[in-house]
ROTI-356750 format. One record per residue: residue in three letters; y, z, x of N, C-alpha, C in turn. Coordinates in steps of 0.2 Angstrom, whole numbers, plus 5000, padded with zeros to 4 digits. Atoms other than C-alpha are relative to their C-alpha. Example, Ala and Ser with C-alpha at 12.3 -4.5 7.8 and 13.67 -1.06 7.14 Angstrom:
ALA499450005004497850395062500650005004
SER499449994996499550365068500550034996
This chain:
MET499450005004500050005000500650005004
THR499450004996501749955007500450064999
ASN499649945001502850105010500749975000
THR499350025001504550055002500550045004
ALA499549954997505450205010500149985007
THR499950024993505150135028500149925001
ASN499950075000505349945024500749994998
PRO499350015002507249905024500049944995
LEU500050065005506849745014499850034993
LEU500349985006505949845000500450064997
ALA499649945002507050005000500749974997
ASP499350025003508750004990500449985006
TRP499550024995510049905000500650044999
THR499549955001511350035002500649995005
GLU499550024995512449955016500649984996
ALA499450025003514249905012499849934997
PHE500050065004514349754999499249994998
GLY500750015002512449784995499649965005
LEU500450044995511849715011499450045002
PRO500649974998510149755018500250045007
SER499949974994509949865033499849965006
PHE500250044995509949735046499850035007
ASN500149974993510049855061499250035000
ASP500749975000508349925055499449954999
LEU500450055002507549765051499649975006
LYS500450034995506049705062499649944997
PRO500450065002504949545061499450034996
GLU500649985004503449655055500150034993
HIS499949985006504349705040499949954995
PHE500050055005504349535032499449994996
ARG500650015004502549505028499850054995
PRO500149955005502249665019500550004994
ALA499550015005503849635010499949954995
PHE500250065004503349465004499450024996
ASP500649995004501649524999500250044993
ALA499849965005502449664988500449964995
ALA499550035004503849554981499649944996
LEU500450055003502549414977499650034994
ALA500449975005501449534968500450024994
ARG499649985006502849604957500249944996
HIS499850055003503449434953499449974995
ARG500650035003501649374948499950054993
ALA500149955006501549534936500649984995
GLU499550025004503249484929499949944996
ILE500150075003502749304925499450014995
ASP500649995004501049364918500250034993
ALA499849965006501949484906500449954995
ILE499650055004503149344900499549954996
ALA500450065003501749214897499550044995
ALA500549975004500549344889500350044994
ASP499649965005501949414877499749984993
LYS500350015007501149424859500549984995
ALA499450025005502849404851500149935001
ALA499850075000503449234846500549985005
PRO499550024995504449144860500750014997
THR499350005002506349184859500449995007
PHE499650014994507749144871500050065005
ALA499949944997507849324876499350025004
ASN500649974997505949364879499749945004
SER500350054996505549194888500549985005
ILE499650034995507049114896500450055004
GLU499649954996508149264900499550055004
ALA500549964996506549364905499849965006
LEU500150044994506149224917500650005005
GLU499450004995507949224924500050075003
LYS500049934997507749414927499550015005
SER500549984996506149404936500149975007
GLY500050034993505849374954500650035004
ARG499549984996507349474960499850025007
ASP500249974993506449564974499849945005
LEU500250054996505649404980500649965002
ASP499450044998507349314980500350045006
LYS499749964995508049464991499649995007
VAL500450014993506649455004500049935003
ALA500050074997506549265005500749985002
ASN499450024997508449245007500150035007
VAL500049974994508449375021499649965006
PHE500550034996506949295029500249935002
PHE499950064998507549115029500749995003
ILE499450004996509249155035499850015008
LYS500249994994508349225050499649945003
ALA500450054998507149085051500449945002
GLY499550064998508648955052500450025005
ALA499449984995509949055062499850045006
ASP500149964994509049175073499250015000
THR500850005000507149135074499850015007
GLY500449994993505849165088499350004998
ASP500750015001504049165090499750044994
GLU500349965005503649305078500249974993
ILE499850035007504749235064499749934999
GLU500350075002504049055066499350014998
ALA500649995002502349125065499950024993
ILE500049985007502749215049500249944995
GLU499850065004503649055042499449954999
ARG500650045001502048955045499550034995
ASP500449965004501049085036500350004993
ILE499749995006502249115022500249944996
SER499750065003502848935018499449984995
PRO500550025005501148885010499950054994
LEU500149955005501049055001500549994994
LEU499450015005502749024993499949944996
ALA500150075004502248844988499550024995
ARG500649985005500648914980500350044994
HIS499749965005501649044971500549964995
SER499650055005502948914964499649964996
SER500450045005501548804958499750044995
ALA500349955005500748954949500550014995
LEU499549995005502348984940500149944996
TYR499850065004502848804935499449974997
LEU500650035003501048754931499650054995
ASN500249955005500748914920500049974993
ARG500050045006500148834904500250044994
GLN499749965005500548984893500750015000
LEU499349994999502249004900500349934998
TYR499650075002502648814898499949994993
ALA500050005008502048824880500550034997
ARG499449965003503348954876500649965001
ILE499450044998504648854885500149934996
ALA500050065003504148694877500250014992
ASP499949985007504148774860500850024998
LEU499349985001505948844862500449935001
TYR499650065000506548674868499949954994
ALA500150045006505748584853500550034994
ARG499649975005506748704842500750025002
ARG499449984997508348714853500649994995
ASP499450005004509548654840500050054994
THR500049955005509048794828500050075003
LEU500049944997509148934840500750045000
GLY499349975000511048964839500250025007
LEU499849994993511248954858500849985001
ASN499450034997512948944866499949955005
ASP500150064995513348804878499750025006
GLU500349984994512848894893499250014999
GLN500749995002511148954885499749934999
ALA500350065001510848774879499949965007
ARG500150044993511148704897499450035004
LEU500549974996510048834904499349984998
LEU500750025003508548794892499949935002
ASP500150074998508748614896499849995007
ARG500250004993508748644915499350035001
ILE500649974999507248754914499449964998
HIS500550045003506248644903499949945004
SER500150064996506648494914499650025007
ARG500349984993506148594930499250014999
PHE500750005001504448634922499749944999
VAL500350065001504148464916499949965007
ARG500050044994504648384933499550035005
ALA500549974995503448514942499349994997
GLY500750015002501948464931499850044995
GLY500249955005501948594918499749974994
ALA500350035006501448464904499449965002
LEU500650044998500048384914499350044998
ASP500749965001498148424911499850045007
LYS500149954994497348554923499849965006
ASP500250044994496548424935500649985004
LYS499550034996498148344939500550065003
GLN499649954998499048514940499750035006
ASP500349984993497748574953500149965006
ARG499850054995498048424963500750015002
LEU499349984999499948454962500150065004
ALA499949934996499748634968499749995007
ALA500250014993498748574983500549965004
ILE499550044997499948444987500750045002
ASN499449964999501448564986499950055006
GLU500249964995500548684997500049975007
ARG500150044993500148555011500749985002
LEU499350034998501948485010500450065003
ALA499649944997502648665013499850015007
SER500249994993501648685029500249945004
LEU499850064996502048505035500850015001
GLY499350004999503948535032500250065005
THR499949954996503948695041499849985007
GLN500250024993503048625056500549945003
PHE499550054998504248475056500650035003
GLY499449974998505748585058499950045006
GLN500149964994504948695071499949955006
ASN500150044995504448545081500749975003
VAL499350034998506248475081500350065005
LEU499749954996506848645087499750015007
ALA500349994994505548655100500249955005
ASP499850054996506048485107500750025003
GLU499349984998507848545107500150055005
LYS500049944995507548705116499749985007
SER500350014994506448635129500349955005
TRP499750054995507548495136500850025001
ALA499349994998509148515146500149965006
LEU499950044994509948405159500550055005
ILE499749954996510448525173500449965006
LEU499650044996511948455183500450045005
GLU499649974994512948495199500849984998
GLU499350025001514848485200500249935001
GLY499950074998514748315207499849954994
ASP500250055005513948245191500450004994
LEU499649995006515348295179500649955000
ALA499450055000516448135182500249994993
GLY499750025006517548105167500050064995
LEU500149945005517148275158500750045001
PRO499449965000518748365153499850085001
ASP500149934999518948555157499650034995
PHE500349965005518348615140499349985000
ALA500750025000516748515141499650035006
LYS500349974994516448575159499850074999
ALA500149935001516648755153499450014995
ALA500649995004515448735139499349985003
ALA500650014996514148655150499850055005
GLY500149944996514348795162499750064997
ALA500349945004514048925149499349984997
ALA500750025002512548825143499550015005
ALA500449994994511848825160499950085001
ALA500149934999512149015162499550034995
ASP500549985005511249045146499349985001
ARG500750034999509748945152499850035007
GLY500249974993509649045169500249965006
HIS499750044994510648925180500750015001
PRO499349984999512249015184500349955006
GLY499750044995513448905194499949934999
LYS500150075002512748745187500249984993
TYR499750025007513048645171499449974997
ALA500650025004511848605157500349964994
ILE499950045006511948465144499350014996
THR500649995004510748515129500049954994
LEU500150055005510148425114500450034993
LEU499649995006511348515102500649955000
ARG499550065001512548385094500650015004
SER499349984997514148475101499949995007
SER500150014992513448465119499949935001
CYS500250074997512648295120500649954997
GLU499550045002513948205109500750005004
GLY499549994995515348275120499949965007
PHE500250034993514448215136500049924999
LEU500050075001514248045128500749974999
GLN499350025001516048035124500450005006
PHE499649994994516748085141499749985007
SER500350014993515548055155500049935002
SER500050064997515847915166499449985004
ARG500750014997514047925173499649964995
ARG500450045005513247785163499250025001
ASP500749985000511547835170499850064997
LEU500249945003511648005164500150004993
ARG499950015008512347955147499349974997
GLU500650035003510747855145499550055000
LYS500549945000509648005150500150044994
VAL499849955006510548115137499949974993
PHE500150045007510547985123499349994999
ASP500750015001508747945126499650064997
ALA500349945002508248125124500250024993
TRP499749995007509348145109499649974995
ILE500250045006508648005099499250005000
LYS500749995000506848045104499750074998
ARG500249945003506748215097499449994995
GLY500550005005505148235087499549935001
GLU500350064999504448075095499749995008
ASN500150004993503848125112499250015002
GLY500749994999501948135110499950085000
GLY500249934999500948295111500150044993
SER500149965006501048445099500750004996
THR499450005004502848425094500249934997
ASP499950075002502748235089499950014992
ASN499949995008503248225070499749944997
ARG500150065004502648045066499450014995
ALA500649995005500948095059500250044994
LEU499849955005501748235049500449964995
ILE499650045004502948105042499649964995
ALA500450045004501647985037499650044994
GLU500349965005500648125028500450024995
MET499649985005502148185019500249954995
VAL499850065004502648015013499549994995
LYS500650025004500947985006499950064995
LEU500149955005500848154998500650004994
ARG499550015005502548134990499949954995
ASP500250065005502047964983499550024995
GLU500649985004500448044976500350044994
ARG499749955005501448184968500449964995
ALA499650035005502648064960499649964995
ARG500450045004501347954953499650054995
LEU500349955004500448104946500450024994
LEU499549985004502048144937500249944995
GLY499850065004502147964930500649965002
PHE499450044997503447894942499749945004
ALA500250064996503247724951500050025008
SER500049984993503747804968500450075000
PHE499749944999504447964975500849994999
ALA499350025001506247884975500250004993
ASP499950005008506047854956500050074998
TYR500049935002505548034954500650045001
ARG499449964998506948104964500649994997
LEU499450015002508348014957500150004992
GLU500050005008507848024938500450064998
ASP499749945003508648194937500750015004
GLN499450004996510248154948500549964996
MET499450045003511948074944499849925000
ALA500250074999511247904951499549974995
LYS500550025005509747904939499449965003
THR500550044997508847764949500149985007
PRO499950024993508547704967500549945000
ASP499650075000509347534962500850025000
ALA499349985001510947624957500350035007
ALA499849974993511047724974500049945005
ARG500050054996510647564983500549954999
GLU499450045002511947464974500650025004
LEU499549974997513247584981500049995008
LEU500150004992512547584999500149935002
ASN499950074998512447394999500749985000
GLU499350025001514247374993500450025007
VAL499749974994514747485008499749965007
TRP500450024994513447415021500349945003
GLY499750074998514147235022500750015004
ARG499349994997515947295025499950045006
ALA500149964994515347425037499749965006
ARG500250044994514347305048500549955002
ALA499550044998515747185048500650045004
LYS499549964996517047315054499650035007
ALA500349984993515747385067499949945004
GLY500050064996515547205073500749995004
ARG499350014996517447195077500150065005
GLU500049954995517347365085499649995006
ARG500450024994515947315096500349955004
ASP499750064996516847155101500650035005
ALA499549974997518347265106499850045006
LEU500349964995517247385116499749955006
GLN500350054995516347235125500649975004
GLU499450034997518047165129500350055006
MET499849954996518547325137499550015006
ILE500549994994516947335148500149945004
ALA499950064996517247155154500750005004
ALA499449994996519047195158500050045006
GLU500149954994518447335169499649975005
GLY500550034995517247215178499350024999
GLY500749985002515747285169499649944999
ASN500550065001514247155170499450034996
PHE500649985004513247235156500250004992
ALA499850005007513147225137500050074997
LEU499949935003513747375127499350024997
ALA500649975003512247495123500250064996
PRO499949945004512047635111500350065004
HIS499849944996512347765125500749995003
ASP499450014998513947675129500650014995
TRP499550015005514847665112500550065000
ARG499649945001515547845111500550005006
PHE499649994994516247835129500549945000
TYR499450055000517147665127500450004993
ALA499549995006517747705109500550055002
GLU499549964998518547855116500549975005
LYS499550034996519347755130500549954996
LEU499650055004519947625117500550044996
ARG499549965004520647755106500650035004
LYS499549984995521647825121500549945001
ALA499650064999522247645125500449984994
LYS499750025006522647605107500550044997
TYR499649955004523447765101500350045005
ASP499849964995523847845118499850074998
LEU500349945003522647985112499350015003
ASP500749984998521148065119499850074997
GLU500249945003520048205113500250065004
SER499849944996520448315128500750024999
GLU499349995001522248305123500050044993
ILE500049975006521848355105499650075000
LYS500549955001520448485107500450075001
PRO499749934999521548635114500450024994
TYR499749985006522448625097499650024995
PHE500549995006520848655087499650065003
GLN500349944998520448835091499550024994
LEU500449975005518948905081500350054995
ASP499749955004519849055075500649974996
LYS499550035003521348955070499849964994
MET500250045005520348835060499650044994
ILE500249955005519448975051500650024996
GLU499449985004521149035046500349954996
ALA499850055003521648865041499649994993
ALA500450015006520148845029500150064995
PHE499849945005520549025022500749984997
ASP499450015003522348975019500049954995
THR500050055005521948825010499750024994
ALA500349975006520848924998500550054997
THR499449965003522349044996500549964996
ARG499550045003523548904992499749974993
LEU500450045006522248814980499850054995
PHE500449965005521348964972500250075000
GLY499749935000522349124976499550055003
LEU500549964997520949194987500350035006
SER499849964994521249325001499450025004
PHE500649994995520049355016500250065005
ARG499949944996519949525024499450015005
PRO500649994996518849545040499850074999
VAL500349935001517649685038499450005005
THR500649994995516349765050499450024996
VAL500649995003514649765043499449985004
PRO500650024997512849765050499849934998
LEU500250075002512349575051499449995004
TYR500750024997510749485057500149985008
HIS499950024993511549425074500750025002
PRO499349984998513049485084500549955000
ASP499650055001513849315083500350004993
ALA499850015007514049325064500550054999
ARG499549955002515549405056500249994993
ALA499950005007516149445039500750014997
TRP499350005003517649435027499950024993
ASP500049985007517849525010500549954997
VAL499650055004518549394998500250034994
SER499849975006519649444984500549954997
ASP499650045004520649354970500750025000
ALA499249995000522549344967500150074997
LYS499949945003522349504956499750065004
GLY500349944996521449604970499350014999
ASN500749985002519749594962499549975006
HIS500550024995518249574974499649944997
VAL500350075002517549394973499350005003
GLY500750014997516149404986500150025008
LEU500049994993515749425004499849935004
PHE500150074997515849275016499850025008
ILE500349994993514849275033500149935003
GLY500050064996515249145046499650015007
ASP500450004994514049115060500049935004
TYR499850064998514748985071499849975006
PHE500250034994514048965088499349985001
ALA500650024999512548875094499650055005
ARG500549964996511048965102499349985000
ALA500750034999509248935107499650024993
SER500449975005508649045092500249974993
LYS499750035006509648935079499849934999
HIS500150075001509148765071500649975001
SER499450044999510348625074500349984994
GLY499750025006511548565062500550054997
ALA499549955003512748655050499850004992
TRP500249995007512348725033500350064996
MET499849945004512848845019499450034997
THR500649975003511648965012500350074997
SER499849945003511749135002499550055001
LEU500449945000511049305003499950034993
ARG500149985007511449334985500549964996
ASP499750045005512049224971500450034995
GLN499649975006513349264958499649994994
GLN500350015007512749294940500250074997
ARG499849945004513149414926499450024995
LEU500549985005511449424917499850075001
THR500349934998510949594926500650045003
GLY499449974997512749654929500449955004
ASP499550044997514249584938499849995007
THR500250014993513349524954500449955003
ARG499550044996514549464967499649975006
PRO500450034996513949334979500150025008
VAL499950004993513649344998499849935003
ILE500150074998513849175006500149995007
LEU500050014993513549115023500249925002
ASN499950064996514148965034499750015007
VAL500350004993513048925049500249945003
CYS499850064996513648805062499750005007
ASN500350004993513248755080500549975005
PHE499550024996514848745089499950035007
SER500149984993514848765108500450075001
LYS499849944999515048945113500450005007
PRO499650014994516448965126499850055006
ALA500149954995516349065143500450064998
ALA499749945001516849245142500750005001
GLY499350004999518649265139500449944998
GLU499750075002518949085134500049994992
PRO500050025008519449025116499549954999
ALA500550055002518148925107500449944997
LEU499650065002518848745105499649964996
LEU500450045004518248625092500349935001
SER499850075001518348435091500349994993
PHE499750015007519248365076499449994995
ASP500650015005517448315069499750074999
ASP500249935001516948505072500450034995
ALA499649965004518448565063499949974993
ARG500150025006518048445049499350034997
THR500649975002516248515049500150074997
LEU499949945002516948685047500350004993
PHE499750015007518048635032499449984995
HIS500550025005516548545024499550064998
GLU500549955002515348695025500450064996
PHE499649945004516748815019500149974993
GLY500050025007516948695004499450024996
HIS500649985003515148725000500050084999
GLY500049935001515448915003500550024994
LEU499649985006516848914990499749984994
HIS500450025006515648824978499650064998
GLY500449945001514548984980500550064998
LEU499649945001515949114981500450004993
LEU499650005006516949054966499649994993
SER500450005006515449034954500250054995
ASN499949965006515749104937499649984994
VAL500450015006514249094926499650064999
THR500449955002513049204918499350005003
TYR500750004998511349144923499949975007
PRO500150024993510649134941499849925001
THR500250074999509848954938500649965000
LEU499450055000511548884935500650025005
SER499549974995512448974949500249965005
GLY499850034994513548904962499849935002
THR500250074997512848754972499349974996
ALA500750025003511248744960500249944995
VAL499850065004511848564954499749945003
ALA500350074998511248384956500249995007
ARG499950024993511048334974500549965002
ASP499450054999512248194973500650024997
PHE499449975002513548304966500250065004
VAL499949944996513348454977500549995006
GLU499650014995514248374991500749984998
LEU499350015002515848344981500450065002
PRO499649944998516548524984500150005007
SER499949994993516248515002500349945003
GLN499750064997516748335006500750004998
LEU499350005003518348354995500450055005
TYR499649954996518848515005500249975007
GLU499850024994518848415021500749975000
HIS499450035000520348325015500650045002
TRP499449964999521448475017500150025007
LEU499949994992521148485036500549955002
GLU499650054998522148325037500750014997
VAL499349995003523648395026500550025005
PRO499549984994525148405038500250074999
ALA499849935000525648575031499550055003
ILE500549964997523948645037500049995007
LEU500050024993523948555054500650035003
GLU499449974997525748605057500050075002
LYS500049934999525348785055499450035004
TYR500649974997523648805062499749965007
ALA500250044994523448665076500550035005
ARG499749964995524048785090499749995006
HIS500350004994523848765108499750065003
ALA500349944998522548885115500350045005
LYS499749974995523548925130500750024999
THR499349985001525348925125500150024993
GLY499849995007525248945106500449964997
ALA499650055003526348805103499749964995
PRO500350055005526148695088499949935003
MET500150074998525448525090500649964999
PRO499450045001526948405093499949954995
LYS500050055006527348295078499849945002
ALA500250064997527148145089499250005001
LEU500750004999525348195093499650014993
LEU500349995007524948255075500049934997
ASP500050065003525548085069499549955003
LYS500650054997524347995081499350024998
VAL500649985002522948105076499949974993
LEU500150035007523248055057499949935000
ALA500050075000523447875062499349975002
THR500650034998521747865069499450024995
ARG500549985005520847925053499549954999
THR500550065001519947755051499849975006
PHE500250034994519747725069499250015001
ASN500750004999517847685073499650024994
GLN500349995006517447705055499449954998
GLY500650055001516347545055499450035003
PHE500549974997515247635068499750064996
ALA500349945004515147795058499749994994
THR500250025006514847715042499349975001
VAL500650034999513447605049499550065002
GLU500549944997512647765058499850044994
TYR500249965006512647855041499649954995
THR500350045005512247715029499349975001
SER500750034998510747645039499550064998
CYS500549945001509947825037499950004992
ALA500149995007510247825018499649944997
LEU500450055002509447655016499350005002
VAL500750004997507947685027499750064996
ASP500349945004507747855017499749974993
LEU500250035007507647755000499449965001
ASP500550054999506547625008499350045002
ILE500649964998505247755015499750034994
HIS500349975006505047834998500049954994
ALA500150055005504947674989499349984998
LYS500650025002503447604980499649965005
GLY500450054995502047534991500050025007
VAL499949994993502547615007499550055003
ALA500349944997501447765009499349985004
ASP500750014997499747685014500149975007
LYS500050024993499447665033500749995003
LEU499350004998501247705037500050015008
ASP499849994993501747675055500750025001
VAL499349985001503347775056500549965005
THR499650034995504047695072500149934998
GLN499950075002503647515066500449994994
PHE499750005006504247555049500850005001
GLU499349994999505947615055500349935003
LYS499850064996506047465067500149944995
ASP500050065005505647335053500650014995
ARG499549995005506847415040500749995003
LEU499450014997508247415052500149925002
ALA499950074999507947235057500149964993
ALA499850035007507947185038500750014998
ILE499349995002509647255035500549985006
GLN499650024994510247185052500450055003
MET499749954997510647345060500349985007
PRO499750024993511847315075499650035005
ALA500449974994510847335091500450065004
GLU499649954997512247445098500150074997
ILE499949945004512147575085499350034998
VAL500749975002510647695082500250054993
MET500049955006510347795065500350075002
ARG499849934998511247955065499550055000
HIS500649965000509548035061499449965000
ARG500650055000508047935067499450044996
LEU500549975004506547975056499650065003
PRO500449954997505548085069500450075000
HIS499749945000506948215068500550014994
PHE499550005006507748185051499850064996
GLN500149935003507748365045500250004993
HIS499850005007508648325029499449974996
LEU500550035003507148225024499350045000
PHE500749974999505648315031499950075002
SER500149935000506048495034500150034993
GLY500049995007505648525016500349934997
ASP499850075003506248385004500650004996
GLY499449995003507948444999500449934999
TYR499650065000508748275003499549945000
ALA500550065000507148165003500249954994
ALA499750055005507648004994500750024997
GLY499349985003509348084992500550005005
TYR499550004995510248065008500649954998
TYR499550045003511247934999500650044997
SER499649965004512048074990500750025003
TYR499449994996513348105004500549954998
MET499550065002514147935000500150004992
TRP499950005007513847954981500650054999
SER499549955001514848114982500749985003
GLU499450024996516148034994500449954995
VAL499750035005516547914980500450054995
LEU499749955004516948064969500650045004
ASP499549964996517848164983500749965002
ALA499450044998519048014988500449994994
ASP499650005006519547994970500350074998
ALA499849935002519648184967500750015004
PHE499449984997520948204981500649954998
GLU499450045003521948054974500350044995
ALA499749975006522248164959500550055003
PHE499449964997523248284971500549955002
GLU499550044997524048144980500549974994
GLU499650025006524648074963500650044998
THR499549955002525648234960500550005006
GLY499649994995526448224977500050065004
ASN500149934998525848394981499250015001
ALA500749994999524148424990499750074997
PHE500249935003524148604982500350004993
ASP499750005007524748554965499650054996
ALA500349955004524348704954499649984994
GLY500450035006523848614938499349975002
THR500650034998522648504947499550055004
ALA500449954996521948644958499750054994
LYS500349965005521648744942499449964996
ARG500550045003520648604934499449995005
LEU500650014994519648584951499650075000
HIS500449935000519248774950499650004994
ASP500449995006518748774932499449964999
PHE500550045002517748624931499549985006
ILE500450014994517048604949499850065003
TYR500249944996517048754960499750064997
SER500349935003516748894948499549984995
ALA500450025006515748794935499250005001
GLY500750004998514048794944499749944996
ASN500350065004512848684933500150014992
LEU499949995007513648724916500049944996
ARG499950065004513848544912499649945004
ASP500350064996513048374917500649985005
PRO499550014995513948324933500549944998
ALA499550055002514748164926500550034995
GLU499649965005515448274911500550045004
ALA499649954996516048404924500649965003
TYR499550044996516948264934500549974995
LYS499550035005517748184919500550064997
ALA499649955002518348354913500650025005
PHE499549994994519248374930500549945000
ARG499650064998519848194932500249964994
GLY499950045006519848124915499649935000
LYS500450065000518747974920499550015006
LEU500450014994517347924932500349965005
PRO499750054995517847844949499749945001
SER500350064997517647674956499950015008
VAL500149994993517147644974500649995004
ASP499450034997518947584978500350065005
ALA499749954996519547754984499650025007
LEU500449994994518047774996500149955005
LEU499950054995518347605004500750015003
LYS499349994998520147645006500050065006
LYS500149944996519747815014499749985007
ARG500450024994518547735027500349945003
GLY499750064997519647585031499649944999
LEU500450065001518447465023500249964995
ALA499850035006519447405009500149925001
ASP499950074998519847245018499449975004
ALA500550024996518247235028499549954996
ALA500550045003516947095024499749965005
């Protein structure tokens, strides 16, 4: 029997803001906590399903919403650790627990008695006297059960359960393999190897080397912030090629961390699951419940952008090749050259380079800028607080509204480290809801910015600063949530709608009032000179052909690999090569995420057949920011209130198209997106 008194996950969480006792938490606490929480949730589900009383909204839907609270608490803590501060013990637990959680989820959604109660209520939904939120909840829960196989016969359900369990194990292994490749590789350099690197890049490389046990040397790692900076500035073409090759071959190096066989099995299992549920392909299954509705609709948007992006990237390539020739280079532009020569061209064309910009983008100032934007738009205040957290790098702020009411707790974890998976994400320790009392959210942003040497300020690239704003947009979507039911809370919306609040928030980074106040030089504290600020803003569409090709190719290949007829005898490397050839991928550009390390698709299936959603949401966000521009005020109070009421605080209270129309009055066209990316005239 698990001793709840000695397990900080199972004991009452009595730290400030209702946090668990992270200081007392050890890896060995997780498995017994999971076992106890799973057993309790099973008992709760069995009681709902076996209830002799006729199904009601209260005894079935609300009871289901109230169940599993202990499991949510344990799982939220564990997966924060597994993503942001993992290690051998945590990874071993993750491999064990992932299939158990999948099995538990299958048992829930394939419970025939429980589904019968939900189906009965859904059939009588118009007679139950439900309010709008209750009706939306019933619709979403019924859809979730049907899409999980609740209406199938038992043989098909048993097969679905086996598929789900295997997919969970494969997804966990995929992510751990990518992390292993990233941790195991570093290019250790001497001072003489750093030609072209600005001081901030040298300092970051020095800190990375010290962290890896090479004091006095320099290390380039496979964290995006490290390798992309090196590719951008290093004048050593031979070293750029080494770094780039290692970067694009993560998950494709043979041996125990090679992900290609895992991908082939996952694609096959996803295809089988979709067909069991009555869909022609996994892509058809995935998009049926999204804004796009069909793969053809998503592909139509991507294709409209693709031709324009290729044309613009072709002109960008020609300009870079001309620069190489002018310098006497007798070689064709290669993928490992693009960022280096693009940076040189930007400097030549705009008299601007990243090393001139970066001192003005201090991490702490950009955090303040993101907070101030939220203050201006939504009346929020942020007060730093000292609370026990899961890692010393993480820090916390108490968030309150204009009336001083507590909104939630925001935790930021910004620096790269060996124990953290790559990328940037928002997650939660606790979601907002009112069903079981006024539960305030605890929201996290996790990033991978280069950690500076001791005593030095952390500096961001402009892209890093955009990432910070992006993730904080997700964070606000969770913090501002104002719903009753957990299933509808915060970011629990359609995948191709969830990126709207985050991508929209990026726009405010480029608002002059924000940059003028927070773009301050790390050494002098002086504001960015207006002439430099003007140049930064003038380059917004520079290199956008490259960036759009890099992204859109990923989205097209994602839809392709999850299309009908692909799963059998899938050779992942050849498939990727063939699909890129079919869309005429420029030889000088590589997919932003090649399949063997495409974690959005294969570390779980959150974005599988859904990577297009960033661009789908970008159509929305470009149009949404125009709503502010049309007023002449980026912080217009009336527009901000509609944005708050119908987007940021509304969770999944409405169909996403209806939510957007409630904010904007209409659905958008692609025109604002093309203008934003500088592709309106490209063809």
